[in-house]
ZATITOR-944555 format. One record per residue: residue in three letters; x, y, z of N, C-alpha, C in turn. Coordinates in steps of 0.05 Angstrom, whole numbers, plus 5000, padded with zeros to 4 digits. Layout:
<rs>
ALAXYZXYZXYZ
...
</rs>
This chain:
<rs>
MET228428588768228128458800226028698799
PRO224428668826222728878834225528988855
HIS223729288865226429448884224629298910
ARG227429368925226729228950226029518971
LYS223729488983224029748998224329709031
GLY225529879024227029799065225229809084
THR224529529105223329579125223229699147
SER226129869148226230049180226830259157
HIS225630499169224530779165227830889154
ALA228331039142230931169133230731359151
THR233331419160233931589176235031999164
PRO232932229174233932469154236932559162
ARG237432679132240232799140239232919172
SER237133109181237633309205238733109232
GLN238132809219238332599248242032539256
ALA242232579225245832539230245432619236
VAL246632959237247633259233245733219267
GLY243833139274244033189298245333009319
ALA245432699306247532559320250332579319
LEU251532759309254332829309253533129324
ALA251733359324252333499347252033289377
ALA250333109383249333009410253232829412
GLY254632719393256432639398259432879405
LEU257933089397259833399398259933529428
ALA257233569438256433679463257733529478
LEU257633269466259033129491262833189496
LEU262633189469265133339474267233639488
LEU264933789486264834099491263634029527
THR262133929539260133919566261633699583
GLY264033509575263233379590265733399614
CYS265533179625267333219643269633299639
SER271533539652274133559645275433499663
ALA275433259688278233259700279233129690
THR282033109697284232889691285332809708
SER287033009729290232949745287732749766
ALA285832859770284032599793284132359788
ASP284332299764284231919765287131829760
GLY289132079754291832009752292531929720
SER291032009700291131829671293832159666
SER293932339672295932499661298532539667
THR299932339697301732389702303732159709
ASP301631919709302731549720303931509697
ASP305631259705306431169678305030869667
VAL302430919666300130699652299430819627
ILE299630739602298130899582295130729573
ARG293030929578290730939577289430949551
PHE288630769533288630679508285030659501
ALA283630799488281030789481281130689462
ALA279730519455279830269431277030209425
MET276030129399273430039387273029779377
PRO271029659382269829369375270429459337
LEU271229189331272229229305268729069296
SER267728969307264328889299262628849326
ASP260928799321259228719350258528409338
ASP260528289324260027949323262227909355
PRO262527759357263727619388266927439366
SER265227339346267827189336270127369321
VAL269627569314271627889312272127979334
GLU274828059350275828099368277328309354
THR277628549367280128719370282328659387
PRO284728729365286728609376288328679392
VAL286628659423287228819450289828729452
GLU290228439454292528379463295628359448
ALA295628409419297428489405297828689405
MET296028939409297429229417297529319441
THR297329179467297929179487301029109498
GLU301128979478303728749489306128889463
LEU305128989444307429169431308229399443
LEU306229589454306029819460308629849499
GLU307429609513309529709532311729579516
GLU312429419504315329319495316629649492
GLU314429799467315829969456315730339477
THR314430249502315030509503316030439543
GLY315630139550316030169583315430169602
MET311430229585310130289600308530049600
SER306430129629304129829629302430059613
VAL299929859594297629969574296029849576
GLU292929829584290829989594288930009569
ILE287829809553286229899531283329799536
THR281229999536278730009544276930079524
GLU274829909517274029909486270929949492
VAL270530219466269030329480266830359450
PRO264530519453263030409432262830559407
ASN263530759410263430889377265431179384
TYR265031259363267331489361267331769373
SER264431929389264432029397265331999425
ALA264731699441265631589458268731609460
VAL270031479449273231569443274831789444
ILE272432049427274032239429273732399456
GLU270532339468269932559492272532409514
ALA272832159512275031979531278332139532
VAL278732219519282032269505281332629509
ARG279032789507278632969514279133069541
ALA277232969558277332949578279632779601
GLY280732769592282832659610283332279623
HIS281132179613280431889623281131769599
GLU282431889576285331619560285431679561
ASP289231639538291031749542290831829503
ILE290431609500289731599466287431529467
GLY287031499432284931369424285931319387
ILE284531189369285731239338283831149330
MET282731269309280931319287281731409263
SER279231399247279631459221279631789214
GLY279131799192280932229184277932409198
PHE275732359192273732469196273432609222
PRO273032239234273232429269275032539286
SER277232479276279632509285279232889276
ALA278433049253279333249252275533399268
LEU273833269269272433349294273333369314
ALA275033249325276833249357278333469353
VAL281633449324282533669331280933939333
ASN279333999315278434359314276234289327
THR276234179359275434419372277834509396
GLY280634459392283234549394283134389426
GLU282334269432282034069467284633889462
VAL283533599430285333449425287633449415
ASP290133339410291633339393291433019372
SER292433149352293432869333295332829339
LEU297632699360299732549368300532469335
VAL299832339324301532089296299332089274
ALA299632059255297631999226298631939206
TRP297431869189298331639171296231819146
PRO297831899115296331989102295631689083
GLY292931879068292531689060292931689026
ASP292331379010292731398979291731528965
ASP292331518940291431548917287331388919
SER287331128929285530968926283331028942
PRO281031008923277331098931278331038966
VAL276631128977275731029005274830949008
SER271330949001269630899001267830758966
THR265830488978264330438951261830428954
CYS260930428932257930448948257030068935
LEU255329908948255429638940253429588934
VAL252029378919249229358921249329008909
LEU246928848921247528488908247828528875
ASP248628288871249728198839246928268821
ASP245028218841242328278816240328358823
SER241728628833240128908841239929018807
PRO237729208798237429328776239429618777
LEU240629678794242029848800244829838785
GLU244929938762247429878749249830218751
SER249430388769250330578770249430758792
LEU251530958804249731108815247631358811
GLU247131368779246231458760242131308765
ASP243231018777239930928774238831008795
ILE240331028826238131188846236031328846
THR233831198855232231408846231031428890
PRO228831738881228331688905226931488931
GLU227131318915225230938922226930828933
THR229530888929232530698938233730898971
THR233430558981234730659009237830579011
VAL238530839019242630779024243430749045
ALA244530499059244830529087247430579087
PHE248330669109250330759118251930789143
ALA254430659148255330589178253830809199
ASP255331009210255331109227255631499210
PRO253331619228253631969224256632039230
ALA258331959232262132069244263531859229
SER261931669215265131569197265631579176
SER268431559159269631739144268031549122
SER268431329121268131119095265231019103
GLY264531089123262030959127259831179121
TYR260831529116258431569117259731929099
PHE262031979116262232239090263632279073
MET265232029060265932079037264831939018
PRO261831769027259231638997257631848996
ILE257332059019255732259021257032468999
HIS258732539010261032668980260132638955
MET261932358952261032128932257832268918
LEU255732278927253732238932252732438906
ASP253032668935253332938916254933088894
GLN257432848886257032958866256232858848
ALA255932708854253032538824250332708821
GLY249332908839248433058839245532838852
LEU246032758865243332618891244932728917
THR241832878922241632918951239732768975
ALA241332698998239332599017237232649019
GLY234632529022231932649031229832619005
GLU231832698986230232708948230932588944
ASP233532628928233932318913234432048926
PHE235132008942234531728955233631758990
GLU233031579001232831509026235531419038
GLU235831519069238431509084236231239098
LEU238731069115238630929128242430859150
PHE241230959175243530939194243330619199
SER244930489199245430259201246030159228
GLY249330279239250330279272253130119266
GLY253230029244256929959231255729779203
HIS258829839192259029659169257429449167
ASP258629229190258129009178254328979188
ARG253029199191249929199203249129279166
SER250529479151249329529127250129259108
PHE251329059125251928889100249228669101
LEU247728729131246528569135243128619121
ALA243628949122241529179119241029049091
LEU243129089077242928969044242328679034
THR243228559058242228269054238828189053
GLU238128339077235928239088234028479074
GLY234128619053232828749037231229039056
GLN233629109066231629339089233529589075
ALA235429559055238229859047237929689010
ASP237829848989238729788968241129788962
VAL242829938971245430048970246130068997
ALA248930068996250730009030253830149022
CYS254130299035256730549026257730419053
THR260530339046261630299062265930279052
SER267630169064270430219062271130019046
THR272430119027273929988995274929699014
ILE275929659040277129459055275629229054
PHE273029259050270429119053270528909035
PRO270228969013269028779003272128558983
GLN274628609001275528498994276628249012
LEU275228179038274628009050272427889029
ALA271627929021269627708998270827368999
GLY268827169015270626889002272126859026
GLN272426979045273826929065272826799093
ASP269726769091268526769104269226889138
ASP269627179128270427339153267027459151
PRO266127449180263027529195263327829185
MET265327969189264828279178263728299147
PHE264328129128264128229101262027879095
PRO259327819101259427549095259027439061
PHE260427609049259027509020261727349011
GLU260327158993262427078973261927228947
GLU264827108932266227298917263927348886
GLY263327578879261427558871258327598873
GLU258727608897255527628903254227868912
THR256228168908255928408908258228488890
ARG257428768871258728888866258029338871
SER260329338858260329588863259029898838
ILE257530048853256430228832257130528827
GLY259230488845261330748850262730828875
GLU265530978872267130988882267631278890
SER268531278922269531568926272631688917
MET272931968927275032018917277331888934
SER279732008938282331808957281232058989
MET282632109007283132129022285932249043
PRO285332529059289232649053289332509088
ILE287732379105288432309121287232029128
SER289031829131287131509136286331409160
MET288831469169287831399214288931569225
SER288131719246289531809269290431739298
PHE292731749309292931729333292731939353
LEU289432029373289432269375290332159410
GLY290632449418292032459444291332699457
SER291032519492289332789507291732999520
GLN290633229522293633459517294133459541
SER293133339565292933289593296332979602
MET296332969589298832779589301132869593
GLY303932779613305232879618306632869606
ASP309433009596312033029573312432829567
GLU313632699590314432439585313332229575
LYS311032089583309031919573308732029538
ARG307632279537308232359512309732269487
GLU311532329493314732389478315432049479
ALA314431819494314231499495312431479472
LEU309631569472308131519455309231629426
LEU309431889418310932009389313231779385
GLU314331659397316231429373315331239389
ALA313531139397312830789404309930889374
ILE308230969373306130889357307030769330
PRO308830989323310130979289311430609288
ALA312530509312313330299313312430179311
VAL309730229330308629859334306329869304
PHE305430059293303130119274305030059252
SER307229889244308729829227308429609204
GLU310129649188308629409170310829239183
GLU311629079199312328819209311028729232
ASN308828919236307228839258303628849240
ARG303628819218301028929199299528669207
ASP300028429197299028129205297928199231
GLU299828179258297628219288296028409287
LEU295928689276294328779289292128879271
GLY291628619243288828619228288028829222
LEU285328939228283529109204284329399224
TYR286629359242287229609251289229749233
MET291329479214293329619197291829629180
GLU289229539166288629469134287429709133
ALA287029999145285730259141288530479139
MET291630259142293330429139295030369118
PRO295530609092295830409063299730419076
GLU299730179058302730069058304430199045
GLY306430219055308830419034308130709052
THR306430739063306731069070306831099107
GLU309431389101309531439125308831609142
PRO308831569177307231729198307832039193
ILE306332109193306732459206306532399228
VAL308732479238308532599270308132859281
GLU305732929298304533209312304233369281
PRO302333269269301133389246298433529259
GLY299233879241297534059244295133969234
ALA292934259248290234309242290134249214
GLU291934429186291534399173291534179153
ALA292533959161293133779154289333679145
PHE287733719169285133609163283633899156
GLN283933919137282234199126280834089108
PRO281733969094279633769065278333589074
PHE277533529105275033469120273533649111
VAL274133779130272034039130271234159108
ASP272234179082271034239060269433919047
VAL269833699055268133519049265433499056
ALA265433569091263533469118261933779109
ALA262333959095260134189091258634049068
VAL258833919053256133739040254333589057
ALA254433559081253833419101251233639113
ASP252033879111251834039130252534079159
VAL254634049155256733939176259134139176
ASP259034389194260734589196263634579216
ILE264834269214267334179233269634399237
SER269334589222271834869225271234989254
ASP268135019251268335269278266735019302
LEU267634819309267034719332269834649350
</rs>
């Protein structure tokens, strides 16, 4: 089968770093007003959440999260959907939102500013975090088959499973972006799969949770079983998910959340909370108020992408 050259221009690594820098500029220079909008002292919990997909049929479990958090805390909960990781972090850092949830690397970015806390974090397990997928009829059999003409799609330059872990995996295989393969940042995991389907990418690097959805008519992974296969898997991750907290929150609200978050995001609510729980390994206990050292391994992996998050 001939190689499918991507129809979209690959994004060089400098753009990935630039995208992170832009997001972090928001972190460091955004509006710092907190008490003016009342989020630090009132009894309303403001929660910044990311939509799971651009597909309107895929809904963030807003209603379930709201009801469960209100029941556990006795406070009102307002959930605002924001477009990306940087927006979540900035909203929490600036005190416009009290909490936000995200994966390991964005959490490490936030914690290393010294202006955002991790309230509760879930350790990873020994399973690979990311996988690099090809269509079943692809000529690529392993990472070693990737050439400078190969286009690899990544979800987001601040994504743990959709960029940092795969780029580390590729580096360990001796492959450097811009030299040994072309990069394409799709804007989301589901968009990476679309790029793969349409021939804009030869490889889509994503979370290992998505291939498990094959054959289920799930718009997040629109493939039947056997239509894709993996040519490589990443290392495991020390922290899988983390709830970020604003440092401007009052003590009462903070303590309520420290107790409520582990209770809400628990095995008994796994079905109700959908994909938010999929990233939290079964059988693992959350860490309450983890220190910055818990996120240090991410600093080391990020160095592969030429991003020094320890200084941010």
